[in-house]
N, CA, C and O atoms as a Maestro MAE file, in Angstrom:
{
 s_m_m2io_version
 :::
 2.0.0
}

f_m_ct {
 s_m_title
 :::
 protein
 m_atom[328] {
  # First column is atom index #
  i_m_mmod_type
  r_m_x_coord
  r_m_y_coord
  r_m_z_coord
  i_m_residue_number
  s_m_chain_name
  s_m_pdb_residue_name
  s_m_pdb_atom_name
  i_m_atomic_number
  :::
  1 25 0.847 -1.181 0.000 1 A "MET " " N  " 7
  2 3 0.000 0.000 0.000 1 A "MET " " CA " 6
  3 2 0.885 1.233 0.000 1 A "MET " " C  " 6
  4 15 1.894 1.288 0.703 1 A "MET " " O  " 8
  5 25 0.504 2.201 -0.779 2 A "ASN " " N  " 7
  6 3 1.263 3.438 -0.859 2 A "ASN " " CA " 6
  7 2 1.024 4.257 0.406 2 A "ASN " " C  " 6
  8 15 -0.112 4.640 0.685 2 A "ASN " " O  " 8
  9 25 2.078 4.530 1.174 3 A "ASN " " N  " 7
  10 3 1.942 5.259 2.424 3 A "ASN " " CA " 6
  11 2 1.718 6.742 2.239 3 A "ASN " " C  " 6
  12 15 1.536 7.451 3.229 3 A "ASN " " O  " 8
  13 25 1.722 7.239 1.022 4 A "ASN " " N  " 7
  14 3 1.559 8.654 0.778 4 A "ASN " " CA " 6
  15 2 0.131 9.055 0.443 4 A "ASN " " C  " 6
  16 15 -0.125 10.235 0.204 4 A "ASN " " O  " 8
  17 25 -0.810 8.111 0.418 5 A "ILE " " N  " 7
  18 3 -2.183 8.473 0.113 5 A "ILE " " CA " 6
  19 2 -2.917 8.837 1.397 5 A "ILE " " C  " 6
  20 15 -2.585 8.351 2.478 5 A "ILE " " O  " 8
  21 25 -3.905 9.686 1.262 6 A "SER " " N  " 7
  22 3 -4.686 10.108 2.424 6 A "SER " " CA " 6
  23 2 -5.696 9.026 2.792 6 A "SER " " C  " 6
  24 15 -5.967 8.110 2.016 6 A "SER " " O  " 8
  25 25 -6.236 9.159 3.985 7 A "PHE " " N  " 7
  26 3 -7.268 8.233 4.444 7 A "PHE " " CA " 6
  27 2 -8.463 8.257 3.499 7 A "PHE " " C  " 6
  28 15 -8.997 7.210 3.132 7 A "PHE " " O  " 8
  29 25 -8.880 9.466 3.108 8 A "ASP " " N  " 7
  30 3 -10.034 9.587 2.218 8 A "ASP " " CA " 6
  31 2 -9.762 8.946 0.860 8 A "ASP " " C  " 6
  32 15 -10.647 8.325 0.271 8 A "ASP " " O  " 8
  33 25 -8.540 9.098 0.370 9 A "GLU " " N  " 7
  34 3 -8.169 8.470 -0.901 9 A "GLU " " CA " 6
  35 2 -8.168 6.951 -0.756 9 A "GLU " " C  " 6
  36 15 -8.592 6.244 -1.670 9 A "GLU " " O  " 8
  37 25 -7.696 6.440 0.382 10 A "MET " " N  " 7
  38 3 -7.696 5.009 0.624 10 A "MET " " CA " 6
  39 2 -9.137 4.486 0.615 10 A "MET " " C  " 6
  40 15 -9.420 3.458 0.000 10 A "MET " " O  " 8
  41 25 -10.048 5.195 1.297 11 A "LEU " " N  " 7
  42 3 -11.460 4.794 1.312 11 A "LEU " " CA " 6
  43 2 -12.034 4.803 -0.103 11 A "LEU " " C  " 6
  44 15 -12.771 3.897 -0.492 11 A "LEU " " O  " 8
  45 25 -11.689 5.834 -0.860 12 A "LYS " " N  " 7
  46 3 -12.185 5.954 -2.226 12 A "LYS " " CA " 6
  47 2 -11.722 4.766 -3.076 12 A "LYS " " C  " 6
  48 15 -12.512 4.181 -3.818 12 A "LYS " " O  " 8
  49 25 -10.459 4.420 -2.965 13 A "ARG " " N  " 7
  50 3 -9.915 3.292 -3.730 13 A "ARG " " CA " 6
  51 2 -10.550 1.973 -3.308 13 A "ARG " " C  " 6
  52 15 -10.929 1.157 -4.147 13 A "ARG " " O  " 8
  53 25 -10.660 1.778 -2.000 14 A "MET " " N  " 7
  54 3 -11.239 0.530 -1.497 14 A "MET " " CA " 6
  55 2 -12.709 0.421 -1.896 14 A "MET " " C  " 6
  56 15 -13.166 -0.649 -2.298 14 A "MET " " O  " 8
  57 25 -13.440 1.512 -1.788 15 A "SER " " N  " 7
  58 3 -14.861 1.468 -2.118 15 A "SER " " CA " 6
  59 2 -15.062 1.179 -3.600 15 A "SER " " C  " 6
  60 15 -15.997 0.473 -3.976 15 A "SER " " O  " 8
  61 25 -14.178 1.729 -4.449 16 A "GLY " " N  " 7
  62 3 -14.264 1.427 -5.873 16 A "GLY " " CA " 6
  63 2 -14.064 -0.058 -6.138 16 A "GLY " " C  " 6
  64 15 -14.761 -0.646 -6.964 16 A "GLY " " O  " 8
  65 25 -13.122 -0.653 -5.444 17 A "SER " " N  " 7
  66 3 -12.863 -2.087 -5.595 17 A "SER " " CA " 6
  67 2 -14.012 -2.926 -5.077 17 A "SER " " C  " 6
  68 15 -14.266 -4.021 -5.578 17 A "SER " " O  " 8
  69 25 -14.709 -2.409 -4.067 18 A "LEU " " N  " 7
  70 3 -15.798 -3.158 -3.447 18 A "LEU " " CA " 6
  71 2 -17.160 -2.777 -4.023 18 A "LEU " " C  " 6
  72 15 -18.193 -3.275 -3.576 18 A "LEU " " O  " 8
  73 25 -17.150 -1.892 -5.017 19 A "ASN " " N  " 7
  74 3 -18.378 -1.476 -5.686 19 A "ASN " " CA " 6
  75 2 -19.375 -0.831 -4.719 19 A "ASN " " C  " 6
  76 15 -20.564 -1.148 -4.733 19 A "ASN " " O  " 8
  77 25 -18.874 0.072 -3.888 20 A "THR " " N  " 7
  78 3 -19.704 0.802 -2.935 20 A "THR " " CA " 6
  79 2 -19.175 2.224 -2.845 20 A "THR " " C  " 6
  80 15 -18.243 2.577 -3.567 20 A "THR " " O  " 8
  81 25 -19.739 3.034 -1.988 21 A "THR " " N  " 7
  82 3 -19.266 4.410 -1.824 21 A "THR " " CA " 6
  83 2 -18.320 4.486 -0.639 21 A "THR " " C  " 6
  84 15 -18.385 3.641 0.254 21 A "THR " " O  " 8
  85 25 -17.439 5.485 -0.613 22 A "PRO " " N  " 7
  86 3 -16.554 5.651 0.545 22 A "PRO " " CA " 6
  87 2 -17.353 5.829 1.845 22 A "PRO " " C  " 6
  88 15 -16.962 5.321 2.896 22 A "PRO " " O  " 8
  89 25 -18.458 6.544 1.762 23 A "GLN " " N  " 7
  90 3 -19.285 6.775 2.946 23 A "GLN " " CA " 6
  91 2 -19.896 5.469 3.464 23 A "GLN " " C  " 6
  92 15 -19.929 5.221 4.669 23 A "GLN " " O  " 8
  93 25 -20.377 4.645 2.538 24 A "SER " " N  " 7
  94 3 -20.960 3.353 2.929 24 A "SER " " CA " 6
  95 2 -19.914 2.442 3.552 24 A "SER " " C  " 6
  96 15 -20.188 1.732 4.519 24 A "SER " " O  " 8
  97 25 -18.723 2.472 2.990 25 A "LEU " " N  " 7
  98 3 -17.639 1.645 3.513 25 A "LEU " " CA " 6
  99 2 -17.259 2.077 4.926 25 A "LEU " " C  " 6
  100 15 -17.112 1.237 5.814 25 A "LEU " " O  " 8
  101 25 -17.099 3.374 5.137 26 A "GLU " " N  " 7
  102 3 -16.744 3.877 6.461 26 A "GLU " " CA " 6
  103 2 -17.858 3.590 7.464 26 A "GLU " " C  " 6
  104 15 -17.589 3.200 8.600 26 A "GLU " " O  " 8
  105 25 -19.096 3.780 7.048 27 A "GLU " " N  " 7
  106 3 -20.240 3.516 7.926 27 A "GLU " " CA " 6
  107 2 -20.316 2.033 8.295 27 A "GLU " " C  " 6
  108 15 -20.586 1.692 9.446 27 A "GLU " " O  " 8
  109 25 -20.080 1.158 7.325 28 A "ALA " " N  " 7
  110 3 -20.111 -0.280 7.596 28 A "ALA " " CA " 6
  111 2 -19.011 -0.677 8.576 28 A "ALA " " C  " 6
  112 15 -19.222 -1.533 9.435 28 A "ALA " " O  " 8
  113 25 -17.848 -0.062 8.449 29 A "ALA " " N  " 7
  114 3 -16.754 -0.343 9.387 29 A "ALA " " CA " 6
  115 2 -17.148 0.118 10.784 29 A "ALA " " C  " 6
  116 15 -16.876 -0.571 11.768 29 A "ALA " " O  " 8
  117 25 -17.781 1.270 10.871 30 A "ARG " " N  " 7
  118 3 -18.213 1.800 12.173 30 A "ARG " " CA " 6
  119 2 -19.284 0.933 12.820 30 A "ARG " " C  " 6
  120 15 -19.264 0.700 14.028 30 A "ARG " " O  " 8
  121 25 -20.222 0.458 12.001 31 A "ASN " " N  " 7
  122 3 -21.368 -0.295 12.515 31 A "ASN " " CA " 6
  123 2 -21.127 -1.792 12.651 31 A "ASN " " C  " 6
  124 15 -21.982 -2.520 13.157 31 A "ASN " " O  " 8
  125 25 -19.972 -2.247 12.203 32 A "GLY " " N  " 7
  126 3 -19.685 -3.674 12.285 32 A "GLY " " CA " 6
  127 2 -20.385 -4.494 11.215 32 A "GLY " " C  " 6
  128 15 -20.569 -5.700 11.378 32 A "GLY " " O  " 8
  129 25 -20.776 -3.848 10.118 33 A "THR " " N  " 7
  130 3 -21.482 -4.551 9.047 33 A "THR " " CA " 6
  131 2 -20.629 -4.682 7.787 33 A "THR " " C  " 6
  132 15 -21.159 -4.825 6.686 33 A "THR " " O  " 8
  133 25 -19.333 -4.634 7.950 34 A "LEU " " N  " 7
  134 3 -18.426 -4.731 6.810 34 A "LEU " " CA " 6
  135 2 -18.593 -6.061 6.082 34 A "LEU " " C  " 6
  136 15 -18.404 -6.132 4.868 34 A "LEU " " O  " 8
  137 25 -18.942 -7.098 6.808 35 A "GLY " " N  " 7
  138 3 -19.164 -8.410 6.193 35 A "GLY " " CA " 6
  139 2 -20.246 -8.371 5.141 35 A "GLY " " C  " 6
  140 15 -20.173 -9.100 4.151 35 A "GLY " " O  " 8
  141 25 -21.258 -7.526 5.334 36 A "ASP " " N  " 7
  142 3 -22.332 -7.401 4.348 36 A "ASP " " CA " 6
  143 2 -21.800 -6.868 3.025 36 A "ASP " " C  " 6
  144 15 -22.226 -7.311 1.958 36 A "ASP " " O  " 8
  145 25 -20.875 -5.925 3.089 37 A "ILE " " N  " 7
  146 3 -20.277 -5.361 1.879 37 A "ILE " " CA " 6
  147 2 -19.393 -6.405 1.203 37 A "ILE " " C  " 6
  148 15 -19.363 -6.501 -0.024 37 A "ILE " " O  " 8
  149 25 -18.676 -7.184 2.005 38 A "LEU " " N  " 7
  150 3 -17.755 -8.171 1.446 38 A "LEU " " CA " 6
  151 2 -18.462 -9.342 0.782 38 A "LEU " " C  " 6
  152 15 -17.843 -10.065 0.001 38 A "LEU " " O  " 8
  153 25 -19.742 -9.547 1.070 39 A "LYS " " N  " 7
  154 3 -20.480 -10.658 0.467 39 A "LYS " " CA " 6
  155 2 -20.537 -10.556 -1.049 39 A "LYS " " C  " 6
  156 15 -20.575 -11.575 -1.739 39 A "LYS " " O  " 8
  157 25 -20.543 -9.336 -1.573 40 A "GLY " " N  " 7
  158 3 -20.635 -9.154 -3.012 40 A "GLY " " CA " 6
  159 2 -19.302 -9.033 -3.714 40 A "GLY " " C  " 6
  160 15 -19.255 -8.733 -4.907 40 A "GLY " " O  " 8
  161 25 -18.214 -9.261 -2.989 41 A "VAL " " N  " 7
  162 3 -16.884 -9.081 -3.560 41 A "VAL " " CA " 6
  163 2 -16.488 -10.279 -4.412 41 A "VAL " " C  " 6
  164 15 -16.784 -11.426 -4.077 41 A "VAL " " O  " 8
  165 25 -15.824 -9.995 -5.499 42 A "ASP " " N  " 7
  166 3 -15.292 -10.991 -6.415 42 A "ASP " " CA " 6
  167 2 -14.412 -11.988 -5.653 42 A "ASP " " C  " 6
  168 15 -13.639 -11.598 -4.779 42 A "ASP " " O  " 8
  169 25 -14.534 -13.265 -5.986 43 A "LYS " " N  " 7
  170 3 -13.775 -14.308 -5.295 43 A "LYS " " CA " 6
  171 2 -12.266 -14.077 -5.364 43 A "LYS " " C  " 6
  172 15 -11.562 -14.365 -4.396 43 A "LYS " " O  " 8
  173 25 -11.755 -13.564 -6.482 44 A "LYS " " N  " 7
  174 3 -10.318 -13.299 -6.601 44 A "LYS " " CA " 6
  175 2 -9.879 -12.267 -5.570 44 A "LYS " " C  " 6
  176 15 -8.823 -12.411 -4.954 44 A "LYS " " O  " 8
  177 25 -10.687 -11.229 -5.381 45 A "LYS " " N  " 7
  178 3 -10.349 -10.186 -4.422 45 A "LYS " " CA " 6
  179 2 -10.418 -10.720 -2.995 45 A "LYS " " C  " 6
  180 15 -9.578 -10.386 -2.160 45 A "LYS " " O  " 8
  181 25 -11.420 -11.549 -2.720 46 A "LEU " " N  " 7
  182 3 -11.517 -12.142 -1.389 46 A "LEU " " CA " 6
  183 2 -10.345 -13.070 -1.117 46 A "LEU " " C  " 6
  184 15 -9.812 -13.093 -0.008 46 A "LEU " " O  " 8
  185 25 -9.941 -13.833 -2.122 47 A "ASP " " N  " 7
  186 3 -8.793 -14.726 -1.967 47 A "ASP " " CA " 6
  187 2 -7.522 -13.920 -1.688 47 A "ASP " " C  " 6
  188 15 -6.710 -14.302 -0.847 47 A "ASP " " O  " 8
  189 25 -7.360 -12.810 -2.397 48 A "LYS " " N  " 7
  190 3 -6.196 -11.951 -2.194 48 A "LYS " " CA " 6
  191 2 -6.211 -11.363 -0.779 48 A "LYS " " C  " 6
  192 15 -5.183 -11.335 -0.102 48 A "LYS " " O  " 8
  193 25 -7.376 -10.896 -0.342 49 A "LEU " " N  " 7
  194 3 -7.514 -10.361 1.011 49 A "LEU " " CA " 6
  195 2 -7.201 -11.444 2.039 49 A "LEU " " C  " 6
  196 15 -6.486 -11.193 3.010 49 A "LEU " " O  " 8
  197 25 -7.730 -12.638 1.831 50 A "GLN " " N  " 7
  198 3 -7.485 -13.748 2.753 50 A "GLN " " CA " 6
  199 2 -6.007 -14.088 2.812 50 A "GLN " " C  " 6
  200 15 -5.474 -14.372 3.884 50 A "GLN " " O  " 8
  201 25 -5.344 -14.058 1.664 51 A "LYS " " N  " 7
  202 3 -3.917 -14.360 1.606 51 A "LYS " " CA " 6
  203 2 -3.121 -13.347 2.434 51 A "LYS " " C  " 6
  204 15 -2.212 -13.720 3.176 51 A "LYS " " O  " 8
  205 25 -3.466 -12.076 2.301 52 A "VAL " " N  " 7
  206 3 -2.786 -11.033 3.075 52 A "VAL " " CA " 6
  207 2 -3.055 -11.223 4.557 52 A "VAL " " C  " 6
  208 15 -2.138 -11.139 5.374 52 A "VAL " " O  " 8
  209 25 -4.316 -11.482 4.909 53 A "LEU " " N  " 7
  210 3 -4.672 -11.639 6.323 53 A "LEU " " CA " 6
  211 2 -4.042 -12.880 6.942 53 A "LEU " " C  " 6
  212 15 -3.809 -12.918 8.151 53 A "LEU " " O  " 8
  213 25 -3.767 -13.889 6.132 54 A "ASN " " N  " 7
  214 3 -3.120 -15.100 6.637 54 A "ASN " " CA " 6
  215 2 -1.615 -14.933 6.800 54 A "ASN " " C  " 6
  216 15 -0.957 -15.774 7.412 54 A "ASN " " O  " 8
  217 25 -1.071 -13.852 6.254 55 A "ASN " " N  " 7
  218 3 0.351 -13.575 6.363 55 A "ASN " " CA " 6
  219 2 0.538 -12.536 7.473 55 A "ASN " " C  " 6
  220 15 0.313 -11.344 7.260 55 A "ASN " " O  " 8
  221 25 0.945 -12.988 8.639 56 A "ARG " " N  " 7
  222 3 1.046 -12.116 9.811 56 A "ARG " " CA " 6
  223 2 1.916 -10.882 9.547 56 A "ARG " " C  " 6
  224 15 1.562 -9.771 9.940 56 A "ARG " " O  " 8
  225 25 3.041 -11.085 8.889 57 A "GLU " " N  " 7
  226 3 3.959 -9.976 8.623 57 A "GLU " " CA " 6
  227 2 3.299 -8.922 7.724 57 A "GLU " " C  " 6
  228 15 3.401 -7.722 7.980 57 A "GLU " " O  " 8
  229 25 2.632 -9.383 6.683 58 A "GLU " " N  " 7
  230 3 1.962 -8.467 5.753 58 A "GLU " " CA " 6
  231 2 0.796 -7.754 6.451 58 A "GLU " " C  " 6
  232 15 0.585 -6.559 6.248 58 A "GLU " " O  " 8
  233 25 0.052 -8.486 7.261 59 A "THR " " N  " 7
  234 3 -1.066 -7.887 7.991 59 A "THR " " CA " 6
  235 2 -0.572 -6.812 8.952 59 A "THR " " C  " 6
  236 15 -1.158 -5.732 9.027 59 A "THR " " O  " 8
  237 25 0.494 -7.096 9.681 60 A "GLU " " N  " 7
  238 3 1.045 -6.107 10.613 60 A "GLU " " CA " 6
  239 2 1.542 -4.870 9.877 60 A "GLU " " C  " 6
  240 15 1.393 -3.747 10.359 60 A "GLU " " O  " 8
  241 25 2.129 -5.086 8.714 61 A "LYS " " N  " 7
  242 3 2.611 -3.975 7.897 61 A "LYS " " CA " 6
  243 2 1.436 -3.062 7.516 61 A "LYS " " C  " 6
  244 15 1.543 -1.838 7.592 61 A "LYS " " O  " 8
  245 25 0.340 -3.659 7.113 62 A "ILE " " N  " 7
  246 3 -0.849 -2.888 6.741 62 A "ILE " " CA " 6
  247 2 -1.446 -2.192 7.958 62 A "ILE " " C  " 6
  248 15 -1.789 -1.012 7.894 62 A "ILE " " O  " 8
  249 25 -1.571 -2.917 9.063 63 A "LEU " " N  " 7
  250 3 -2.178 -2.333 10.268 63 A "LEU " " CA " 6
  251 2 -1.348 -1.203 10.859 63 A "LEU " " C  " 6
  252 15 -1.886 -0.332 11.542 63 A "LEU " " O  " 8
  253 25 -0.051 -1.209 10.604 64 A "ASN " " N  " 7
  254 3 0.820 -0.153 11.111 64 A "ASN " " CA " 6
  255 2 0.976 1.006 10.135 64 A "ASN " " C  " 6
  256 15 1.722 1.947 10.403 64 A "ASN " " O  " 8
  257 25 0.285 0.943 9.016 65 A "SER " " N  " 7
  258 3 0.370 2.028 8.034 65 A "SER " " CA " 6
  259 2 -0.355 3.267 8.574 65 A "SER " " C  " 6
  260 15 -1.255 3.144 9.405 65 A "SER " " O  " 8
  261 25 0.025 4.433 8.117 66 A "PRO " " N  " 7
  262 3 -0.655 5.659 8.551 66 A "PRO " " CA " 6
  263 2 -2.156 5.622 8.255 66 A "PRO " " C  " 6
  264 15 -2.951 6.153 9.031 66 A "PRO " " O  " 8
  265 25 -2.548 5.004 7.147 67 A "GLN " " N  " 7
  266 3 -3.960 4.939 6.794 67 A "GLN " " CA " 6
  267 2 -4.747 4.085 7.799 67 A "GLN " " C  " 6
  268 15 -5.843 4.465 8.212 67 A "GLN " " O  " 8
  269 25 -4.198 2.955 8.183 68 A "ALA " " N  " 7
  270 3 -4.878 2.096 9.147 68 A "ALA " " CA " 6
  271 2 -4.955 2.773 10.511 68 A "ALA " " C  " 6
  272 15 -5.975 2.684 11.196 68 A "ALA " " O  " 8
  273 25 -3.885 3.446 10.903 69 A "ARG " " N  " 7
  274 3 -3.909 4.162 12.186 69 A "ARG " " CA " 6
  275 2 -4.959 5.266 12.172 69 A "ARG " " C  " 6
  276 15 -5.639 5.483 13.175 69 A "ARG " " O  " 8
  277 25 -5.102 5.968 11.043 70 A "GLU " " N  " 7
  278 3 -6.115 7.015 10.927 70 A "GLU " " CA " 6
  279 2 -7.520 6.413 10.998 70 A "GLU " " C  " 6
  280 15 -8.406 6.978 11.640 70 A "GLU " " O  " 8
  281 25 -7.724 5.278 10.347 71 A "LEU " " N  " 7
  282 3 -9.018 4.609 10.396 71 A "LEU " " CA " 6
  283 2 -9.363 4.221 11.831 71 A "LEU " " C  " 6
  284 15 -10.482 4.464 12.283 71 A "LEU " " O  " 8
  285 25 -8.422 3.626 12.546 72 A "MET " " N  " 7
  286 3 -8.670 3.232 13.931 72 A "MET " " CA " 6
  287 2 -8.962 4.454 14.801 72 A "MET " " C  " 6
  288 15 -9.831 4.410 15.672 72 A "MET " " O  " 8
  289 25 -8.252 5.513 14.566 73 A "LYS " " N  " 7
  290 3 -8.466 6.754 15.321 73 A "LYS " " CA " 6
  291 2 -9.887 7.270 15.093 73 A "LYS " " C  " 6
  292 15 -10.578 7.650 16.039 73 A "LYS " " O  " 8
  293 25 -10.317 7.281 13.826 74 A "ARG " " N  " 7
  294 3 -11.671 7.751 13.505 74 A "ARG " " CA " 6
  295 2 -12.735 6.857 14.116 74 A "ARG " " C  " 6
  296 15 -13.728 7.343 14.657 74 A "ARG " " O  " 8
  297 25 -12.524 5.543 14.028 75 A "LEU " " N  " 7
  298 3 -13.516 4.612 14.562 75 A "LEU " " CA " 6
  299 2 -13.617 4.732 16.085 75 A "LEU " " C  " 6
  300 15 -14.714 4.691 16.641 75 A "LEU " " O  " 8
  301 25 -12.486 4.879 16.749 76 A "LYS " " N  " 7
  302 3 -12.496 5.044 18.209 76 A "LYS " " CA " 6
  303 2 -13.180 6.340 18.589 76 A "LYS " " C  " 6
  304 15 -13.948 6.373 19.551 76 A "LYS " " O  " 8
  305 25 -12.918 7.398 17.861 77 A "LYS " " N  " 7
  306 3 -13.524 8.697 18.131 77 A "LYS " " CA " 6
  307 2 -15.046 8.608 18.000 77 A "LYS " " C  " 6
  308 15 -15.779 9.140 18.833 77 A "LYS " " O  " 8
  309 25 -15.512 7.935 16.952 78 A "ASP " " N  " 7
  310 3 -16.937 7.808 16.717 78 A "ASP " " CA " 6
  311 2 -17.630 6.974 17.791 78 A "ASP " " C  " 6
  312 15 -18.815 7.171 18.057 78 A "ASP " " O  " 8
  313 25 -16.905 6.047 18.410 79 A "LYS " " N  " 7
  314 3 -17.483 5.205 19.466 79 A "LYS " " CA " 6
  315 2 -17.366 5.855 20.840 79 A "LYS " " C  " 6
  316 15 -17.840 5.300 21.831 79 A "LYS " " O  " 8
  317 25 -16.736 7.029 20.904 80 A "GLY " " N  " 7
  318 3 -16.618 7.725 22.182 80 A "GLY " " CA " 6
  319 2 -15.383 7.383 22.969 80 A "GLY " " C  " 6
  320 15 -15.184 7.918 24.059 80 A "GLY " " O  " 8
  321 25 -14.538 6.500 22.448 81 A "ALA " " N  " 7
  322 3 -13.270 6.200 23.122 81 A "ALA " " CA " 6
  323 2 -12.315 7.327 22.834 81 A "ALA " " C  " 6
  324 15 -12.543 8.087 21.892 81 A "ALA " " O  " 8
  325 25 -11.301 7.463 23.570 82 A "ASP " " N  " 7
  326 3 -10.279 8.516 23.433 82 A "ASP " " CA " 6
  327 2 -10.572 9.613 24.357 82 A "ASP " " C  " 6
  328 15 -9.834 10.598 24.400 82 A "ASP " " O  " 8
  :::
 }
 m_bond[327] {
  # First column is bond index #
  i_m_from
  i_m_to
  i_m_order
  :::
  1 1 2 1
  2 2 3 1
  3 3 4 2
  4 3 5 1
  5 5 6 1
  6 6 7 1
  7 7 8 2
  8 7 9 1
  9 9 10 1
  10 10 11 1
  11 11 12 2
  12 11 13 1
  13 13 14 1
  14 14 15 1
  15 15 16 2
  16 15 17 1
  17 17 18 1
  18 18 19 1
  19 19 20 2
  20 19 21 1
  21 21 22 1
  22 22 23 1
  23 23 24 2
  24 23 25 1
  25 25 26 1
  26 26 27 1
  27 27 28 2
  28 27 29 1
  29 29 30 1
  30 30 31 1
  31 31 32 2
  32 31 33 1
  33 33 34 1
  34 34 35 1
  35 35 36 2
  36 35 37 1
  37 37 38 1
  38 38 39 1
  39 39 40 2
  40 39 41 1
  41 41 42 1
  42 42 43 1
  43 43 44 2
  44 43 45 1
  45 45 46 1
  46 46 47 1
  47 47 48 2
  48 47 49 1
  49 49 50 1
  50 50 51 1
  51 51 52 2
  52 51 53 1
  53 53 54 1
  54 54 55 1
  55 55 56 2
  56 55 57 1
  57 57 58 1
  58 58 59 1
  59 59 60 2
  60 59 61 1
  61 61 62 1
  62 62 63 1
  63 63 64 2
  64 63 65 1
  65 65 66 1
  66 66 67 1
  67 67 68 2
  68 67 69 1
  69 69 70 1
  70 70 71 1
  71 71 72 2
  72 71 73 1
  73 73 74 1
  74 74 75 1
  75 75 76 2
  76 75 77 1
  77 77 78 1
  78 78 79 1
  79 79 80 2
  80 79 81 1
  81 81 82 1
  82 82 83 1
  83 83 84 2
  84 83 85 1
  85 85 86 1
  86 86 87 1
  87 87 88 2
  88 87 89 1
  89 89 90 1
  90 90 91 1
  91 91 92 2
  92 91 93 1
  93 93 94 1
  94 94 95 1
  95 95 96 2
  96 95 97 1
  97 97 98 1
  98 98 99 1
  99 99 100 2
  100 99 101 1
  101 101 102 1
  102 102 103 1
  103 103 104 2
  104 103 105 1
  105 105 106 1
  106 106 107 1
  107 107 108 2
  108 107 109 1
  109 109 110 1
  110 110 111 1
  111 111 112 2
  112 111 113 1
  113 113 114 1
  114 114 115 1
  115 115 116 2
  116 115 117 1
  117 117 118 1
  118 118 119 1
  119 119 120 2
  120 119 121 1
  121 121 122 1
  122 122 123 1
  123 123 124 2
  124 123 125 1
  125 125 126 1
  126 126 127 1
  127 127 128 2
  128 127 129 1
  129 129 130 1
  130 130 131 1
  131 131 132 2
  132 131 133 1
  133 133 134 1
  134 134 135 1
  135 135 136 2
  136 135 137 1
  137 137 138 1
  138 138 139 1
  139 139 140 2
  140 139 141 1
  141 141 142 1
  142 142 143 1
  143 143 144 2
  144 143 145 1
  145 145 146 1
  146 146 147 1
  147 147 148 2
  148 147 149 1
  149 149 150 1
  150 150 151 1
  151 151 152 2
  152 151 153 1
  153 153 154 1
  154 154 155 1
  155 155 156 2
  156 155 157 1
  157 157 158 1
  158 158 159 1
  159 159 160 2
  160 159 161 1
  161 161 162 1
  162 162 163 1
  163 163 164 2
  164 163 165 1
  165 165 166 1
  166 166 167 1
  167 167 168 2
  168 167 169 1
  169 169 170 1
  170 170 171 1
  171 171 172 2
  172 171 173 1
  173 173 174 1
  174 174 175 1
  175 175 176 2
  176 175 177 1
  177 177 178 1
  178 178 179 1
  179 179 180 2
  180 179 181 1
  181 181 182 1
  182 182 183 1
  183 183 184 2
  184 183 185 1
  185 185 186 1
  186 186 187 1
  187 187 188 2
  188 187 189 1
  189 189 190 1
  190 190 191 1
  191 191 192 2
  192 191 193 1
  193 193 194 1
  194 194 195 1
  195 195 196 2
  196 195 197 1
  197 197 198 1
  198 198 199 1
  199 199 200 2
  200 199 201 1
  201 201 202 1
  202 202 203 1
  203 203 204 2
  204 203 205 1
  205 205 206 1
  206 206 207 1
  207 207 208 2
  208 207 209 1
  209 209 210 1
  210 210 211 1
  211 211 212 2
  212 211 213 1
  213 213 214 1
  214 214 215 1
  215 215 216 2
  216 215 217 1
  217 217 218 1
  218 218 219 1
  219 219 220 2
  220 219 221 1
  221 221 222 1
  222 222 223 1
  223 223 224 2
  224 223 225 1
  225 225 226 1
  226 226 227 1
  227 227 228 2
  228 227 229 1
  229 229 230 1
  230 230 231 1
  231 231 232 2
  232 231 233 1
  233 233 234 1
  234 234 235 1
  235 235 236 2
  236 235 237 1
  237 237 238 1
  238 238 239 1
  239 239 240 2
  240 239 241 1
  241 241 242 1
  242 242 243 1
  243 243 244 2
  244 243 245 1
  245 245 246 1
  246 246 247 1
  247 247 248 2
  248 247 249 1
  249 249 250 1
  250 250 251 1
  251 251 252 2
  252 251 253 1
  253 253 254 1
  254 254 255 1
  255 255 256 2
  256 255 257 1
  257 257 258 1
  258 258 259 1
  259 259 260 2
  260 259 261 1
  261 261 262 1
  262 262 263 1
  263 263 264 2
  264 263 265 1
  265 265 266 1
  266 266 267 1
  267 267 268 2
  268 267 269 1
  269 269 270 1
  270 270 271 1
  271 271 272 2
  272 271 273 1
  273 273 274 1
  274 274 275 1
  275 275 276 2
  276 275 277 1
  277 277 278 1
  278 278 279 1
  279 279 280 2
  280 279 281 1
  281 281 282 1
  282 282 283 1
  283 283 284 2
  284 283 285 1
  285 285 286 1
  286 286 287 1
  287 287 288 2
  288 287 289 1
  289 289 290 1
  290 290 291 1
  291 291 292 2
  292 291 293 1
  293 293 294 1
  294 294 295 1
  295 295 296 2
  296 295 297 1
  297 297 298 1
  298 298 299 1
  299 299 300 2
  300 299 301 1
  301 301 302 1
  302 302 303 1
  303 303 304 2
  304 303 305 1
  305 305 306 1
  306 306 307 1
  307 307 308 2
  308 307 309 1
  309 309 310 1
  310 310 311 1
  311 311 312 2
  312 311 313 1
  313 313 314 1
  314 314 315 1
  315 315 316 2
  316 315 317 1
  317 317 318 1
  318 318 319 1
  319 319 320 2
  320 319 321 1
  321 321 322 1
  322 322 323 1
  323 323 324 2
  324 323 325 1
  325 325 326 1
  326 326 327 1
  327 327 328 2
  :::
 }
}
């Protein structure tokens, strides 16, 4: 993942891949309904996601990216934590 893209750009790219809007994607992450969005995802994309998630090193690299940290910060803020 390119570490120079903004959080909003990351959402835009991900939502395009998932055939949804950035707002819907962010809302689903907040509400815990992300699985509903993933149900319509192409099997190749799900396999690729599963492969990354099964690779601990790659997953940690993604979770430690500035974009992932910003997402967690936003989600915590919306839930009243912080």
